[in-house]
PAGUMAR-665877 format. One record per residue (C-alpha): x, y, z; residue in three letters; residue number from 0. Coordinates in steps of 0.25 Angstrom, whole numbers. Example, Ala and Ser with C-alpha at 12.3 -4.5 7.8 and 13.67 -1.06 7.14 Angstrom:
REM PAGUMAR-665877
(node (49, -18, 31), 'ala', 0);
(node (55, -4, 29), 'ser', 1);
END
This chain:
REM PAGUMAR-665877
(node (-129, 87, 58), 'met', 0);
(node (-127, 100, 51), 'ser', 1);
(node (-123, 101, 36), 'pro', 2);
(node (-110, 109, 40), 'ser', 3);
(node (-106, 97, 50), 'arg', 4);
(node (-109, 87, 38), 'leu', 5);
(node (-100, 95, 29), 'arg', 6);
(node (-89, 96, 40), 'gln', 7);
(node (-88, 81, 43), 'arg', 8);
(node (-80, 77, 30), 'pro', 9);
(node (-69, 87, 35), 'leu', 10);
(node (-66, 78, 47), 'val', 11);
(node (-60, 66, 39), 'pro', 12);
(node (-53, 76, 29), 'val', 13);
(node (-47, 83, 41), 'val', 14);
(node (-43, 70, 48), 'leu', 15);
(node (-36, 65, 35), 'phe', 16);
(node (-28, 78, 33), 'leu', 17);
(node (-24, 78, 48), 'met', 18);
(node (-19, 64, 47), 'ile', 19);
(node (-12, 66, 34), 'gly', 20);
(node (-6, 79, 40), 'ala', 21);
(node (0, 71, 52), 'val', 22);
(node (6, 60, 43), 'ile', 23);
(node (12, 72, 34), 'ala', 24);
(node (18, 78, 47), 'leu', 25);
(node (24, 65, 51), 'arg', 26);
(node (30, 63, 37), 'thr', 27);
(node (35, 77, 37), 'ala', 28);
(node (42, 76, 50), 'arg', 29);
(node (49, 63, 46), 'asn', 30);
(node (51, 67, 31), 'leu', 31);
(node (63, 61, 24), 'asn', 32);
(node (74, 72, 22), 'val', 33);
(node (75, 74, 6), 'pro', 34);
(node (89, 70, 1), 'gly', 35);
(node (93, 64, 15), 'his', 36);
(node (87, 49, 15), 'pro', 37);
(node (97, 46, 26), 'glu', 38);
(node (90, 55, 36), 'leu', 39);
(node (78, 50, 44), 'pro', 40);
(node (64, 53, 39), 'gly', 41);
(node (54, 43, 34), 'tyr', 42);
(node (44, 53, 29), 'gly', 43);
(node (41, 50, 14), 'leu', 44);
(node (54, 42, 13), 'his', 45);
(node (47, 31, 5), 'asp', 46);
(node (43, 42, -5), 'phe', 47);
(node (57, 46, -6), 'arg', 48);
(node (64, 33, -7), 'asp', 49);
(node (54, 24, -15), 'val', 50);
(node (45, 34, -23), 'leu', 51);
(node (51, 47, -26), 'tyr', 52);
(node (66, 45, -28), 'tyr', 53);
(node (64, 32, -36), 'pro', 54);
(node (55, 40, -46), 'ala', 55);
(node (66, 51, -46), 'val', 56);
(node (76, 41, -50), 'ala', 57);
(node (67, 37, -61), 'val', 58);
(node (67, 51, -66), 'leu', 59);
(node (82, 52, -65), 'asp', 60);
(node (84, 39, -73), 'gly', 61);
(node (89, 31, -61), 'arg', 62);
(node (85, 17, -57), 'asn', 63);
(node (78, 19, -43), 'pro', 64);
(node (78, 4, -40), 'tyr', 65);
(node (94, 4, -40), 'asp', 66);
(node (97, 7, -25), 'pro', 67);
(node (111, 11, -28), 'ala', 68);
(node (107, 21, -39), 'val', 69);
(node (94, 26, -31), 'phe', 70);
(node (100, 28, -17), 'arg', 71);
(node (112, 35, -23), 'ser', 72);
(node (104, 45, -31), 'ala', 73);
(node (93, 48, -22), 'tyr', 74);
(node (91, 52, -7), 'pro', 75);
(node (83, 39, -3), 'val', 76);
(node (85, 30, 8), 'ala', 77);
(node (81, 16, 2), 'arg', 78);
(node (81, 10, -12), 'pro', 79);
(node (69, 9, -20), 'leu', 80);
(node (59, -2, -17), 'ala', 81);
(node (55, -11, -28), 'pro', 82);
(node (42, -4, -33), 'tyr', 83);
(node (38, -6, -47), 'ala', 84);
(node (44, 5, -57), 'pro', 85);
(node (30, 10, -59), 'thr', 86);
(node (31, 16, -44), 'met', 87);
(node (43, 25, -49), 'leu', 88);
(node (33, 30, -60), 'met', 89);
(node (22, 33, -50), 'leu', 90);
(node (32, 42, -43), 'his', 91);
(node (39, 50, -54), 'val', 92);
(node (29, 62, -52), 'pro', 93);
(node (34, 63, -38), 'phe', 94);
(node (48, 62, -43), 'ala', 95);
(node (46, 75, -51), 'leu', 96);
(node (44, 83, -38), 'leu', 97);
(node (54, 87, -28), 'pro', 98);
(node (55, 77, -17), 'phe', 99);
(node (49, 85, -5), 'pro', 100);
(node (37, 89, -14), 'leu', 101);
(node (36, 74, -20), 'ala', 102);
(node (36, 68, -6), 'glu', 103);
(node (25, 77, 0), 'trp', 104);
(node (17, 76, -13), 'thr', 105);
(node (17, 61, -12), 'his', 106);
(node (13, 62, 3), 'phe', 107);
(node (1, 70, -1), 'ala', 108);
(node (-3, 60, -12), 'met', 109);
(node (-2, 49, -2), 'asn', 110);
(node (-11, 56, 7), 'leu', 111);
(node (-21, 59, -3), 'thr', 112);
(node (-21, 44, -8), 'leu', 113);
(node (-26, 40, 6), 'met', 114);
(node (-39, 47, 2), 'leu', 115);
(node (-39, 40, -11), 'ala', 116);
(node (-37, 26, -3), 'leu', 117);
(node (-49, 30, 6), 'ala', 118);
(node (-58, 34, -6), 'tyr', 119);
(node (-55, 21, -13), 'leu', 120);
(node (-57, 12, -1), 'ala', 121);
(node (-70, 20, 2), 'leu', 122);
(node (-75, 19, -12), 'asp', 123);
(node (-72, 4, -13), 'ala', 124);
(node (-79, 1, 0), 'cys', 125);
(node (-92, 8, -5), 'gly', 126);
(node (-90, 19, 6), 'leu', 127);
(node (-92, 34, 4), 'pro', 128);
(node (-80, 41, -2), 'val', 129);
(node (-84, 55, 2), 'ala', 130);
(node (-73, 64, 8), 'ala', 131);
(node (-76, 61, 22), 'ala', 132);
(node (-74, 46, 20), 'gly', 133);
(node (-62, 47, 11), 'val', 134);
(node (-54, 57, 21), 'phe', 135);
(node (-59, 49, 33), 'gly', 136);
(node (-54, 35, 27), 'leu', 137);
(node (-42, 43, 22), 'gly', 138);
(node (-39, 48, 37), 'ala', 139);
(node (-40, 33, 42), 'val', 140);
(node (-30, 29, 31), 'ile', 141);
(node (-21, 39, 35), 'leu', 142);
(node (-21, 34, 49), 'leu', 143);
(node (-16, 21, 45), 'ser', 144);
(node (-1, 16, 45), 'arg', 145);
(node (-1, 13, 30), 'pro', 146);
(node (-6, 27, 26), 'ala', 147);
(node (4, 34, 36), 'his', 148);
(node (16, 26, 31), 'met', 149);
(node (12, 29, 17), 'thr', 150);
(node (12, 44, 19), 'leu', 151);
(node (23, 45, 29), 'tyr', 152);
(node (34, 37, 20), 'ile', 153);
(node (28, 41, 7), 'gly', 154);
(node (24, 27, 1), 'gln', 155);
(node (16, 24, -11), 'ser', 156);
(node (6, 15, -5), 'ser', 157);
(node (-6, 25, -5), 'ala', 158);
(node (-6, 25, -21), 'tyr', 159);
(node (-3, 11, -22), 'leu', 160);
(node (-15, 7, -13), 'val', 161);
(node (-24, 17, -20), 'ala', 162);
(node (-20, 11, -34), 'ala', 163);
(node (-22, -3, -28), 'thr', 164);
(node (-36, 1, -23), 'tyr', 165);
(node (-39, 7, -37), 'cys', 166);
(node (-35, -6, -44), 'ala', 167);
(node (-43, -14, -35), 'leu', 168);
(node (-56, -6, -35), 'leu', 169);
(node (-56, -1, -49), 'phe', 170);
(node (-51, -13, -57), 'ala', 171);
(node (-65, -17, -62), 'glu', 172);
(node (-71, -3, -64), 'arg', 173);
(node (-60, 5, -69), 'arg', 174);
(node (-49, -5, -74), 'pro', 175);
(node (-40, 5, -80), 'ala', 176);
(node (-39, 14, -67), 'leu', 177);
(node (-37, 1, -59), 'ala', 178);
(node (-26, -2, -69), 'gly', 179);
(node (-19, 11, -66), 'val', 180);
(node (-20, 8, -51), 'ala', 181);
(node (-14, -6, -53), 'leu', 182);
(node (-2, 0, -61), 'ala', 183);
(node (0, 10, -49), 'ile', 184);
(node (-1, -2, -39), 'ala', 185);
(node (9, -10, -47), 'cys', 186);
(node (20, 0, -44), 'ala', 187);
(node (21, -7, -31), 'lys', 188);
(node (21, -22, -34), 'pro', 189);
(node (16, -26, -20), 'thr', 190);
(node (3, -19, -24), 'phe', 191);
(node (3, -22, -39), 'gly', 192);
(node (6, -37, -39), 'ile', 193);
(node (-6, -41, -30), 'pro', 194);
(node (-15, -31, -35), 'leu', 195);
(node (-13, -37, -49), 'cys', 196);
(node (-16, -51, -44), 'ala', 197);
(node (-29, -46, -37), 'val', 198);
(node (-34, -39, -50), 'leu', 199);
(node (-31, -51, -58), 'leu', 200);
(node (-39, -60, -49), 'val', 201);
(node (-51, -50, -48), 'arg', 202);
(node (-52, -50, -63), 'gly', 203);
(node (-48, -35, -65), 'asp', 204);
(node (-40, -38, -77), 'arg', 205);
(node (-42, -25, -84), 'ala', 206);
(node (-36, -17, -72), 'ala', 207);
(node (-25, -27, -71), 'leu', 208);
(node (-21, -25, -86), 'val', 209);
(node (-22, -10, -85), 'trp', 210);
(node (-13, -10, -72), 'gly', 211);
(node (-3, -20, -77), 'leu', 212);
(node (-2, -13, -90), 'thr', 213);
(node (0, 1, -84), 'leu', 214);
(node (10, -5, -74), 'ala', 215);
(node (18, -12, -85), 'ala', 216);
(node (19, 0, -93), 'val', 217);
(node (23, 9, -82), 'ala', 218);
(node (33, -1, -77), 'gly', 219);
(node (39, -2, -91), 'ala', 220);
(node (41, 13, -92), 'val', 221);
(node (48, 13, -79), 'met', 222);
(node (57, 1, -82), 'val', 223);
(node (60, 8, -95), 'ala', 224);
(node (64, 20, -87), 'val', 225);
(node (72, 13, -76), 'leu', 226);
(node (79, 2, -84), 'ala', 227);
(node (89, 11, -91), 'pro', 228);
(node (92, 18, -77), 'ala', 229);
(node (94, 4, -71), 'ala', 230);
(node (103, -1, -82), 'gly', 231);
(node (93, -10, -89), 'gly', 232);
(node (80, -18, -85), 'leu', 233);
(node (88, -29, -78), 'ala', 234);
(node (95, -20, -69), 'pro', 235);
(node (82, -13, -66), 'leu', 236);
(node (75, -26, -62), 'val', 237);
(node (87, -29, -53), 'glu', 238);
(node (87, -16, -46), 'ser', 239);
(node (72, -18, -43), 'ile', 240);
(node (75, -32, -38), 'arg', 241);
(node (86, -26, -29), 'asp', 242);
(node (76, -15, -24), 'ser', 243);
(node (67, -26, -19), 'tyr', 244);
(node (78, -34, -12), 'ala', 245);
(node (82, -21, -5), 'arg', 246);
(node (68, -19, -1), 'leu', 247);
(node (67, -32, 5), 'met', 248);
(node (79, -30, 14), 'gln', 249);
(node (74, -17, 19), 'asp', 250);
(node (69, -20, 34), 'pro', 251);
(node (56, -12, 31), 'ser', 252);
(node (53, -21, 19), 'ala', 253);
(node (58, -34, 23), 'asn', 254);
(node (47, -44, 28), 'ala', 255);
(node (55, -49, 40), 'ala', 256);
(node (58, -35, 46), 'ser', 257);
(node (48, -25, 40), 'ser', 258);
(node (37, -20, 50), 'ile', 259);
(node (30, -12, 40), 'ile', 260);
(node (27, -23, 30), 'arg', 261);
(node (13, -27, 31), 'val', 262);
(node (12, -38, 20), 'asp', 263);
(node (10, -53, 25), 'ala', 264);
(node (22, -57, 17), 'val', 265);
(node (31, -49, 26), 'ala', 266);
(node (23, -55, 38), 'leu', 267);
(node (28, -69, 33), 'val', 268);
(node (42, -64, 32), 'gly', 269);
(node (42, -59, 46), 'arg', 270);
(node (36, -71, 52), 'leu', 271);
(node (47, -79, 45), 'leu', 272);
(node (57, -70, 51), 'gly', 273);
(node (62, -65, 37), 'gly', 274);
(node (65, -78, 32), 'thr', 275);
(node (54, -78, 21), 'val', 276);
(node (60, -77, 7), 'gly', 277);
(node (55, -72, -6), 'pro', 278);
(node (48, -85, -9), 'ala', 279);
(node (40, -85, 4), 'ala', 280);
(node (36, -71, 2), 'glu', 281);
(node (31, -73, -12), 'ser', 282);
(node (23, -85, -7), 'leu', 283);
(node (17, -77, 4), 'ala', 284);
(node (14, -66, -6), 'thr', 285);
(node (8, -76, -16), 'leu', 286);
(node (-1, -83, -5), 'ala', 287);
(node (-7, -70, 0), 'leu', 288);
(node (-9, -64, -14), 'leu', 289);
(node (-15, -78, -19), 'ala', 290);
(node (-25, -77, -7), 'thr', 291);
(node (-29, -63, -9), 'gly', 292);
(node (-31, -64, -24), 'thr', 293);
(node (-39, -77, -22), 'ala', 294);
(node (-48, -70, -13), 'ala', 295);
(node (-49, -58, -23), 'val', 296);
(node (-53, -68, -34), 'trp', 297);
(node (-63, -75, -25), 'arg', 298);
(node (-69, -61, -22), 'ile', 299);
(node (-69, -57, -36), 'ser', 300);
(node (-77, -70, -40), 'cys', 301);
(node (-88, -66, -30), 'ala', 302);
(node (-91, -53, -38), 'gly', 303);
(node (-100, -46, -27), 'asp', 304);
(node (-100, -31, -26), 'ala', 305);
(node (-89, -30, -16), 'asp', 306);
(node (-80, -40, -22), 'ala', 307);
(node (-70, -30, -28), 'arg', 308);
(node (-69, -23, -15), 'leu', 309);
(node (-67, -36, -7), 'arg', 310);
(node (-56, -40, -17), 'ser', 311);
(node (-49, -27, -17), 'ala', 312);
(node (-48, -28, -1), 'cys', 313);
(node (-42, -42, -2), 'val', 314);
(node (-33, -37, -13), 'ala', 315);
(node (-28, -25, -4), 'cys', 316);
(node (-25, -34, 8), 'val', 317);
(node (-18, -45, -1), 'thr', 318);
(node (-9, -34, -8), 'ile', 319);
(node (-5, -29, 6), 'leu', 320);
(node (-3, -43, 12), 'ala', 321);
(node (4, -51, 0), 'cys', 322);
(node (16, -42, -4), 'met', 323);
(node (26, -32, 2), 'tyr', 324);
(node (19, -20, 9), 'his', 325);
(node (22, -11, 20), 'gln', 326);
(node (13, -3, 29), 'ser', 327);
(node (10, 8, 19), 'tyr', 328);
(node (3, -2, 10), 'asp', 329);
(node (-7, -5, 21), 'gly', 330);
(node (-15, 6, 14), 'leu', 331);
(node (-21, -5, 6), 'leu', 332);
(node (-29, -9, 18), 'leu', 333);
(node (-38, 3, 17), 'thr', 334);
(node (-48, -3, 7), 'leu', 335);
(node (-50, -17, 14), 'pro', 336);
(node (-51, -10, 28), 'met', 337);
(node (-62, -1, 23), 'leu', 338);
(node (-69, -12, 17), 'ala', 339);
(node (-68, -20, 30), 'leu', 340);
(node (-73, -8, 38), 'ala', 341);
(node (-85, -5, 29), 'ser', 342);
(node (-89, -20, 28), 'gly', 343);
(node (-86, -22, 13), 'arg', 344);
(node (-76, -33, 15), 'leu', 345);
(node (-83, -44, 22), 'gly', 346);
(node (-94, -48, 32), 'asp', 347);
(node (-86, -56, 43), 'ala', 348);
(node (-85, -46, 54), 'pro', 349);
(node (-73, -53, 61), 'val', 350);
(node (-65, -55, 49), 'thr', 351);
(node (-68, -41, 44), 'arg', 352);
(node (-63, -36, 58), 'leu', 353);
(node (-51, -45, 58), 'val', 354);
(node (-47, -40, 44), 'ala', 355);
(node (-49, -25, 47), 'phe', 356);
(node (-41, -26, 60), 'val', 357);
(node (-30, -33, 53), 'ala', 358);
(node (-29, -23, 42), 'met', 359);
(node (-29, -12, 53), 'ser', 360);
(node (-16, -17, 58), 'val', 361);
(node (-7, -13, 46), 'pro', 362);
(node (-16, -1, 44), 'ala', 363);
(node (-14, 5, 59), 'leu', 364);
(node (-1, -2, 63), 'asn', 365);
(node (9, 10, 66), 'tyr', 366);
(node (17, 1, 75), 'val', 367);
(node (23, -7, 64), 'ala', 368);
(node (32, 4, 59), 'thr', 369);
(node (47, 5, 59), 'asp', 370);
(node (46, 19, 67), 'thr', 371);
(node (38, 13, 78), 'val', 372);
(node (45, -1, 79), 'val', 373);
(node (59, 6, 79), 'asp', 374);
(node (54, 17, 89), 'ala', 375);
(node (50, 5, 98), 'leu', 376);
(node (62, -3, 96), 'gly', 377);
(node (54, -15, 92), 'val', 378);
(node (63, -27, 87), 'gln', 379);
(node (63, -42, 85), 'gly', 380);
(node (50, -49, 87), 'thr', 381);
(node (42, -37, 91), 'ala', 382);
(node (46, -30, 78), 'arg', 383);
(node (42, -42, 70), 'ala', 384);
(node (29, -43, 76), 'val', 385);
(node (26, -28, 73), 'ile', 386);
(node (30, -30, 59), 'gly', 387);
(node (21, -42, 57), 'ser', 388);
(node (8, -36, 63), 'val', 389);
(node (4, -29, 50), 'asn', 390);
(node (7, -41, 41), 'gly', 391);
(node (0, -51, 50), 'ala', 392);
(node (-12, -41, 51), 'ala', 393);
(node (-13, -40, 36), 'leu', 394);
(node (-12, -55, 34), 'leu', 395);
(node (-24, -56, 43), 'val', 396);
(node (-31, -45, 35), 'ala', 397);
(node (-28, -52, 22), 'phe', 398);
(node (-35, -65, 27), 'val', 399);
(node (-47, -58, 33), 'ala', 400);
(node (-49, -49, 21), 'val', 401);
(node (-48, -61, 11), 'thr', 402);
(node (-58, -69, 19), 'met', 403);
(node (-68, -57, 20), 'leu', 404);
(node (-67, -53, 6), 'ala', 405);
(node (-69, -68, 1), 'val', 406);
(node (-80, -72, 10), 'ser', 407);
(node (-88, -59, 10), 'arg', 408);
(node (-103, -61, 10), 'arg', 409);
(node (-109, -47, 11), 'gly', 410);
(node (-107, -33, 15), 'val', 411);
(node (-103, -32, 30), 'ala', 412);
(node (-106, -21, 40), 'arg', 413);
(node (-95, -11, 42), 'pro', 414);
(node (-84, -16, 51), 'leu', 415);
(node (-87, -6, 62), 'val', 416);
(node (-101, -11, 63), 'ala', 417);
(node (-96, -25, 64), 'asp', 418);
(node (-86, -21, 75), 'val', 419);
(node (-97, -13, 83), 'ala', 420);
(node (-107, -25, 81), 'gly', 421);
END
């Protein structure tokens, strides 16, 4: 092959990544929310508008965004604020300083760039080359997934929360201060931060944990000091956050029994029980999954082999996704464990590896379990419940398979493609 041909080859994945990104950007632009008119249809970047941008604007304006009456009357949003930690508001203050149209497309560009960061982190963790061709190639594959498309299309925060989670897991031993900063960012969404803290604790990453919790506590205290006067005191602020959680659970897209875009196993339990599961049962399911995942992480850490931290990170990713509230966009967490499986770094049992990979491919590629598709097809009743249960069931299978693989691993396996071909 000529030198010129070799130089041109890396351009293929770069062009592919940019083309896929452009297609998602075009769809987003065609269905973009109408600034100032949340009552009009348009789902493009509407999550950025409702849960990231205007809540941060409210903070700058001296208002309490967790109070739905105040928030919805003062700003052009369609929904009340979800119960993110107050530090999530701090993260988006820089966007709130920009005009809304510029802010939403800046956020889109940042999310698109972060897909490359996720690719880089996953490749590096698996010991694979991190040259431009590999990073853009894996980035293009990530963009084809349902979680990446949803993240970009509605303007969610999952790309940087997943990147922060990866950094906390992968750098906790070598660079605890950096991992602590990443943990503090991940704690902005408690469904990431709480299980991540548990994983770092059982892995013995105490320095990173202390850094992260300290930074998160300081940032949270600053935000509470800003928000409490606007809410009328600390108690009213806490009550408004509790109210925002109650309202979220009443939303059909978030409720365990009705949502078709939740992927966590806890939602699967609620769906199977016909929506009769209460907070106690949900908490029990969460604790059971978290305890199982962290026990596996602890056992892997005790092994102390060269791949122990990668294997425990993969178990952590699946555990975080399965044990607490998560929607389809958070499926970006599966990038690392799927690459570890495909490259032979997560176990030497071919059948179990294949089961785990296929199971994780379901929420990664399932474009049917969307409100747009289901509503267009007029699916109702049992069929809708089945469609809404597929992702959670597949993730539960993946959780069991990955945990078994990571705990019982005996050596480096061949790449998954080689196993299938054989």
